[in-house]
Legacy VTK file of the C-alpha trace (Angstrom):
# vtk DataFile Version 3.0
C-alpha trace
ASCII
DATASET POLYDATA
POINTS 446 float
10.626 -0.425 -29.839
12.030 -1.726 -33.110
8.555 -2.441 -34.451
7.171 0.910 -33.254
10.029 2.961 -34.692
10.241 0.834 -37.827
6.601 1.561 -38.609
6.906 5.275 -37.906
4.666 5.448 -34.842
6.966 8.184 -33.550
7.044 10.273 -36.719
4.473 9.318 -39.369
2.714 12.733 -39.679
6.073 14.507 -39.948
7.490 12.051 -42.504
4.311 12.060 -44.571
2.536 15.383 -43.899
-0.743 14.827 -45.705
-4.430 14.693 -44.868
-5.215 11.929 -42.409
-1.626 11.339 -41.291
-2.337 11.924 -37.591
-5.426 9.692 -37.759
-3.476 6.913 -39.492
-0.729 7.150 -36.923
-3.302 7.081 -34.100
-4.849 3.875 -35.465
-1.459 2.190 -35.665
-0.426 3.394 -32.203
-3.762 2.152 -30.835
-3.135 -1.328 -32.215
0.500 -1.646 -31.204
0.032 -0.220 -27.708
-2.155 -3.216 -26.894
0.953 -5.390 -27.051
2.846 -3.559 -24.289
1.968 -0.183 -22.809
5.229 1.012 -21.315
7.264 1.404 -24.474
4.771 3.936 -25.812
6.146 6.755 -23.640
9.358 7.526 -25.609
7.495 6.863 -28.861
4.819 9.359 -27.868
7.205 12.055 -26.678
9.297 11.817 -29.840
6.145 12.194 -31.944
5.020 15.154 -29.852
8.293 17.095 -29.796
8.321 18.219 -33.438
5.794 21.107 -33.269
7.659 22.647 -30.316
11.071 21.989 -31.831
10.079 23.934 -34.935
10.019 27.114 -32.830
13.801 27.080 -33.421
14.436 26.544 -37.132
18.146 25.820 -36.731
17.588 23.125 -34.105
14.714 21.627 -36.091
16.908 21.425 -39.184
19.568 19.543 -37.225
17.335 17.152 -35.287
14.291 16.446 -37.477
16.085 14.144 -39.949
17.111 11.931 -37.028
13.599 12.039 -35.547
12.132 11.004 -38.896
14.423 7.982 -39.178
12.770 4.557 -39.034
15.764 2.956 -37.344
15.762 2.329 -33.613
19.236 3.163 -32.298
19.423 2.862 -28.471
23.150 3.680 -28.242
24.219 6.623 -26.072
26.285 8.526 -28.608
26.591 11.989 -30.195
23.474 12.603 -32.297
25.475 13.060 -35.503
26.737 9.469 -35.204
23.323 7.879 -34.650
20.836 6.357 -37.089
17.857 7.804 -35.215
17.002 9.613 -31.980
14.313 9.691 -29.319
13.081 12.675 -27.305
11.672 13.139 -23.819
10.559 16.061 -21.692
11.544 17.322 -18.241
9.025 19.675 -16.658
8.023 18.532 -13.159
9.883 19.602 -10.018
9.440 18.584 -6.386
7.986 21.834 -5.136
5.538 22.479 -7.975
4.239 19.322 -9.588
1.757 20.408 -12.251
2.440 24.047 -11.363
5.481 24.404 -13.615
5.610 28.167 -13.049
6.919 27.315 -9.568
10.015 25.741 -11.151
13.359 26.869 -9.740
15.797 25.173 -12.140
18.015 27.959 -13.551
19.249 28.627 -17.078
22.151 31.042 -17.541
23.273 32.305 -20.985
26.526 30.559 -21.907
27.286 31.660 -25.459
26.234 33.632 -28.491
24.575 30.722 -30.290
21.596 30.396 -27.972
23.416 28.077 -25.577
22.564 28.133 -21.865
23.907 26.338 -18.801
21.127 24.661 -16.815
21.434 23.822 -13.128
18.723 22.293 -10.977
16.573 19.188 -10.757
13.525 17.448 -12.203
11.432 15.177 -10.055
9.850 13.077 -12.810
11.636 12.395 -16.087
10.341 9.370 -17.979
12.423 7.477 -20.533
15.732 8.991 -19.321
17.602 6.937 -21.925
16.329 9.295 -24.650
18.851 11.277 -26.663
17.491 14.731 -25.842
14.825 16.445 -23.755
12.747 19.569 -23.800
13.340 21.184 -20.419
11.657 24.076 -18.648
13.961 26.348 -16.648
14.045 29.890 -15.300
16.080 32.089 -17.656
16.771 35.805 -17.062
13.590 36.559 -19.014
11.421 34.056 -17.147
10.383 30.426 -17.514
11.706 29.209 -20.868
11.960 26.038 -22.961
15.285 24.440 -23.880
16.609 21.466 -25.839
19.029 19.521 -23.646
20.943 16.585 -25.224
22.336 13.659 -23.230
25.586 13.588 -25.221
27.236 16.670 -26.693
28.541 16.938 -30.247
32.156 16.333 -29.123
31.169 13.046 -27.493
31.256 14.206 -23.873
28.376 13.442 -21.520
26.214 16.430 -20.718
25.587 17.474 -17.113
22.484 15.246 -16.904
22.687 12.963 -13.865
20.152 10.250 -13.041
19.736 10.285 -9.265
17.369 7.340 -9.035
14.651 5.440 -10.873
11.083 5.585 -9.627
9.463 2.546 -8.020
6.134 2.963 -9.792
2.750 1.315 -9.370
2.740 0.205 -13.006
4.293 1.118 -16.346
7.424 -0.583 -15.040
8.890 -1.384 -18.444
9.299 2.368 -18.950
11.989 3.830 -16.714
11.083 7.055 -14.918
13.692 8.979 -12.997
14.720 11.878 -10.851
17.522 13.850 -12.487
19.905 16.647 -11.573
21.402 19.139 -14.019
24.906 20.435 -13.348
25.653 23.256 -15.792
24.109 21.132 -18.529
24.385 22.611 -22.000
21.027 23.418 -23.595
19.669 25.582 -26.380
16.710 27.947 -26.251
13.534 27.069 -28.150
11.092 29.904 -28.665
11.425 33.114 -26.690
12.674 33.628 -23.171
9.794 33.791 -20.739
7.421 31.893 -23.033
8.419 28.376 -22.093
4.927 27.112 -21.282
3.505 28.477 -24.528
6.404 26.846 -26.418
6.153 23.396 -24.852
2.335 23.297 -24.854
2.351 22.017 -28.440
4.275 18.998 -27.221
1.937 18.575 -24.257
-1.178 18.640 -26.448
0.180 15.916 -28.718
1.106 13.740 -25.751
-2.377 14.315 -24.317
-3.749 12.918 -27.562
-1.567 9.879 -26.980
-2.917 9.533 -23.446
-6.374 9.180 -25.010
-5.059 6.711 -27.591
-3.293 4.710 -24.886
-6.432 4.565 -22.749
-8.549 3.477 -25.716
-5.957 0.824 -26.522
-5.909 -0.497 -22.960
-9.706 -0.609 -22.847
-9.853 -2.576 -26.082
-7.328 -5.108 -24.782
-9.280 -5.455 -21.521
-12.532 -6.063 -23.429
-10.821 -8.561 -25.727
-9.523 -10.487 -22.712
-12.867 -10.448 -20.900
-14.989 -11.475 -23.887
-12.553 -14.229 -24.836
-12.271 -15.632 -21.309
-16.008 -15.718 -20.703
-16.619 -17.445 -24.042
-14.452 -20.380 -22.889
-15.112 -20.519 -19.144
-18.057 -22.503 -17.750
-19.701 -22.003 -14.381
-23.014 -23.193 -12.960
-23.609 -25.450 -15.932
-23.026 -23.131 -18.873
-20.559 -20.728 -20.403
-20.173 -17.392 -18.652
-20.852 -15.639 -21.952
-24.294 -17.279 -22.114
-25.420 -16.003 -18.722
-27.667 -12.927 -19.000
-26.002 -10.833 -16.315
-22.531 -11.473 -17.719
-23.806 -10.564 -21.190
-25.000 -7.281 -19.713
-21.581 -6.564 -18.200
-19.661 -7.503 -21.346
-21.929 -5.459 -23.613
-21.545 -2.452 -21.331
-17.753 -2.790 -21.446
-17.776 -3.219 -25.218
-19.915 -0.122 -25.745
-17.606 1.935 -23.509
-14.568 0.748 -25.432
-16.109 1.493 -28.818
-17.228 4.983 -27.776
-13.713 5.743 -26.551
-12.156 4.448 -29.756
-14.445 6.547 -31.949
-13.714 9.642 -29.875
-9.982 8.943 -30.021
-10.021 8.692 -33.806
-12.098 11.849 -34.201
-9.702 13.746 -31.961
-6.695 12.487 -33.930
-8.343 13.650 -37.164
-8.670 17.127 -35.665
-4.870 17.247 -35.392
-4.741 16.994 -39.179
-6.679 20.221 -39.703
-6.653 23.913 -38.920
-9.293 26.616 -38.568
-12.443 25.038 -37.125
-10.557 21.798 -36.447
-7.920 23.668 -34.452
-10.619 25.276 -32.299
-12.285 21.895 -31.814
-9.117 20.105 -30.757
-8.261 22.917 -28.329
-11.206 21.981 -26.141
-11.817 18.367 -27.189
-8.291 17.275 -26.267
-8.759 18.291 -22.641
-12.305 16.888 -22.552
-11.209 13.517 -23.931
-8.050 13.396 -21.816
-10.102 13.920 -18.662
-12.874 11.430 -19.375
-11.359 8.606 -21.412
-8.367 8.170 -19.128
-10.613 7.872 -16.093
-12.930 5.391 -17.785
-9.981 3.147 -18.627
-9.458 2.524 -14.911
-13.056 1.371 -14.431
-12.988 -0.806 -17.558
-9.758 -2.534 -16.513
-11.157 -3.270 -13.049
-14.418 -4.716 -14.398
-12.628 -6.789 -17.049
-10.407 -8.214 -14.331
-13.474 -9.145 -12.301
-14.923 -10.978 -15.315
-11.995 -13.386 -14.936
-12.621 -13.895 -11.231
-9.570 -15.192 -9.376
-7.880 -15.970 -12.693
-7.715 -12.255 -13.380
-6.105 -11.436 -10.047
-3.012 -13.600 -10.450
0.102 -12.362 -12.219
-0.017 -15.110 -14.854
-2.921 -13.154 -16.318
-2.461 -9.968 -18.357
-5.161 -8.221 -16.310
-3.000 -7.154 -13.316
-0.630 -5.397 -15.710
-3.510 -3.636 -17.449
-5.001 -2.662 -14.090
-1.736 -1.141 -12.868
-1.203 0.620 -16.183
-4.693 2.134 -16.303
-4.230 5.092 -13.887
-1.089 6.324 -15.635
-2.689 8.187 -18.532
-5.055 9.979 -16.173
-2.076 11.371 -14.231
0.517 11.955 -16.956
0.288 15.308 -18.782
-2.060 16.743 -16.217
-4.337 14.995 -13.734
-8.126 15.076 -13.931
-8.406 18.445 -12.222
-5.756 20.012 -14.449
-7.573 18.958 -17.613
-11.039 19.833 -16.326
-9.809 23.319 -15.472
-8.094 23.541 -18.843
-11.512 23.132 -20.451
-12.744 26.152 -18.491
-9.655 28.058 -19.570
-10.322 27.218 -23.220
-13.901 28.465 -22.906
-12.750 31.784 -21.453
-9.779 32.452 -23.717
-11.002 30.869 -26.942
-14.805 31.007 -27.178
-14.516 29.755 -30.759
-13.570 26.374 -29.282
-16.957 26.149 -27.558
-18.820 26.841 -30.784
-16.624 24.317 -32.614
-17.578 21.759 -29.962
-21.308 22.425 -30.342
-20.983 22.347 -34.124
-19.578 18.839 -33.714
-22.271 17.517 -31.383
-25.171 19.236 -33.118
-25.464 16.909 -36.106
-28.161 14.630 -34.692
-31.546 16.091 -33.758
-32.037 13.271 -31.298
-29.432 14.926 -29.108
-31.045 18.369 -29.225
-32.333 18.210 -25.650
-28.981 17.062 -24.269
-27.198 19.794 -26.251
-29.591 22.438 -24.887
-29.066 21.211 -21.320
-25.301 21.357 -21.750
-25.470 24.917 -23.108
-27.345 25.918 -19.943
-24.692 24.332 -17.772
-21.907 26.139 -19.602
-23.741 29.460 -19.345
-24.016 29.111 -15.558
-20.884 30.747 -14.170
-21.728 30.105 -10.505
-19.150 27.838 -8.867
-17.780 27.029 -12.320
-14.478 25.712 -11.015
-16.086 23.474 -8.408
-18.468 22.081 -11.068
-15.789 21.596 -13.723
-15.668 17.821 -13.523
-19.381 17.208 -13.975
-19.540 19.698 -16.845
-16.585 18.137 -18.644
-18.040 14.669 -18.061
-21.281 15.705 -19.756
-19.343 17.243 -22.619
-17.404 14.020 -23.136
-20.452 11.765 -23.048
-22.399 14.008 -25.400
-19.474 14.086 -27.825
-19.171 10.301 -27.692
-22.917 9.918 -28.262
-22.791 12.177 -31.313
-19.857 10.271 -32.769
-21.392 6.875 -32.049
-24.597 7.850 -33.823
-22.650 8.919 -36.906
-19.788 6.428 -37.039
-20.411 3.608 -34.562
-22.251 0.326 -34.809
-25.987 1.209 -34.748
-26.841 -1.221 -31.956
-23.920 -0.034 -29.839
-24.819 3.600 -30.491
-28.408 3.055 -29.381
-27.326 1.309 -26.186
-24.724 3.978 -25.458
-27.176 6.868 -25.831
-29.902 5.171 -23.829
-27.606 4.233 -20.951
-25.268 7.250 -20.811
-27.669 10.089 -21.582
-30.707 8.754 -19.771
-31.303 7.313 -16.328
-28.892 4.466 -15.723
-26.898 2.652 -13.068
-23.423 3.743 -12.149
-21.756 0.332 -12.541
-21.115 -1.734 -15.655
-23.806 -4.353 -16.218
-26.784 -2.091 -15.557
-28.024 -1.821 -19.151
-31.667 -2.397 -20.012
-31.963 -6.084 -20.974
-32.499 -6.457 -24.715
-31.613 -8.948 -27.496
-29.056 -6.563 -29.034
-26.645 -7.045 -26.134
-25.499 -10.504 -27.267
-24.664 -9.161 -30.710
-22.631 -6.339 -29.190
-20.622 -8.844 -27.158
-19.986 -11.096 -30.152
-18.833 -8.108 -32.196
-16.314 -7.205 -29.478
-14.987 -10.738 -28.861
-11.776 -11.742 -30.666
-12.468 -14.396 -33.259
-9.050 -16.083 -33.086
LINES 1 447
446 0 1 2 3 4 5 6 7 8 9 10 11 12 13 14 15 16 17 18 19 20 21 22 23 24 25 26 27 28 29 30 31 32 33 34 35 36 37 38 39 40 41 42 43 44 45 46 47 48 49 50 51 52 53 54 55 56 57 58 59 60 61 62 63 64 65 66 67 68 69 70 71 72 73 74 75 76 77 78 79 80 81 82 83 84 85 86 87 88 89 90 91 92 93 94 95 96 97 98 99 100 101 102 103 104 105 106 107 108 109 110 111 112 113 114 115 116 117 118 119 120 121 122 123 124 125 126 127 128 129 130 131 132 133 134 135 136 137 138 139 140 141 142 143 144 145 146 147 148 149 150 151 152 153 154 155 156 157 158 159 160 161 162 163 164 165 166 167 168 169 170 171 172 173 174 175 176 177 178 179 180 181 182 183 184 185 186 187 188 189 190 191 192 193 194 195 196 197 198 199 200 201 202 203 204 205 206 207 208 209 210 211 212 213 214 215 216 217 218 219 220 221 222 223 224 225 226 227 228 229 230 231 232 233 234 235 236 237 238 239 240 241 242 243 244 245 246 247 248 249 250 251 252 253 254 255 256 257 258 259 260 261 262 263 264 265 266 267 268 269 270 271 272 273 274 275 276 277 278 279 280 281 282 283 284 285 286 287 288 289 290 291 292 293 294 295 296 297 298 299 300 301 302 303 304 305 306 307 308 309 310 311 312 313 314 315 316 317 318 319 320 321 322 323 324 325 326 327 328 329 330 331 332 333 334 335 336 337 338 339 340 341 342 343 344 345 346 347 348 349 350 351 352 353 354 355 356 357 358 359 360 361 362 363 364 365 366 367 368 369 370 371 372 373 374 375 376 377 378 379 380 381 382 383 384 385 386 387 388 389 390 391 392 393 394 395 396 397 398 399 400 401 402 403 404 405 406 407 408 409 410 411 412 413 414 415 416 417 418 419 420 421 422 423 424 425 426 427 428 429 430 431 432 433 434 435 436 437 438 439 440 441 442 443 444 445
């Protein structure tokens, strides 16, 4: 946490708002998340809170200087006495899950300065040690967004009670909790009844970080697999010299590189407006759906490359394997994001054209682009087909980016295997001399 905060991974684009700031921050977050995945949650939420917080100028003026601090201060104290603060969010309730409009937590006006008293519960609140949270609750005007601090300005604890910590599959270094609010003091952000629209800016930035986190995990898994196989012998020679293992490792490396390129392109879209804003509206959901799911498959295959060594807790692979499903669930599961792509197409058709403008650079993809346009134009059973459509969108976007920015050999292998006829498991690439070079490029040299 000290390293992450000290290097501005929670605030870089807000401290230094210039071209490329989100991309630079994404690259740094990608590198540092490979060290330990769990601590990224409060870092990510603090980074993501600023656009939503700015819907209330007075609150932003009070809290942003503390958010922009490069000092990690874990003490539970009034914000004005701290060197820096961290933010979380509290949206999910037992009865609704992803359907936040089913929330029943209440917010009653409690003063003339925008203060409300919040009473209710939240079923999943990660990083409950944070200094403040954005909370969704039902106000008189409908579901609304509020800033709820842990400690009030006079030093008293707010009505924020941790009922229990979750016993999670993975991500154990990051506490997640169930909380109850008992007339907790909170302040309105945005307008009453527009809570989802207010907090969605925070959600979109954390979805970007889900993609970054998945890319980071995939890179670490590939690094572990390529390193292990370069030093482990079986059947008379190194694993990395055996043709079938080379095929598997190259396939993993290509998947990791395509995800990394897509992650960086998406982060760059957060630096722009206009066409870039339309692109990120749809590309964020596309990437969140696909990249987070692929991380699970990559972690499992990388573990298998280690054999029994990968299945024991002394290895890093069990931790990566348990961590992998998290990003696919957090900030909307696969179905939620696939359906969000359909919603973007219907409500913001400019996002579709921005997407095709992005993938239309290479004439070699013209047939795949034309096929995708046909799929998008077919409205029959659109919801039931959402996953396959979004999958094709993601792969086509990755192919376009690999051709422009990736290693040429990796790009060729990616396009041949992902856009053409291919097996469904890693290690089913067409045998070719380029595969060894792809593996060597992906293997750590230290």
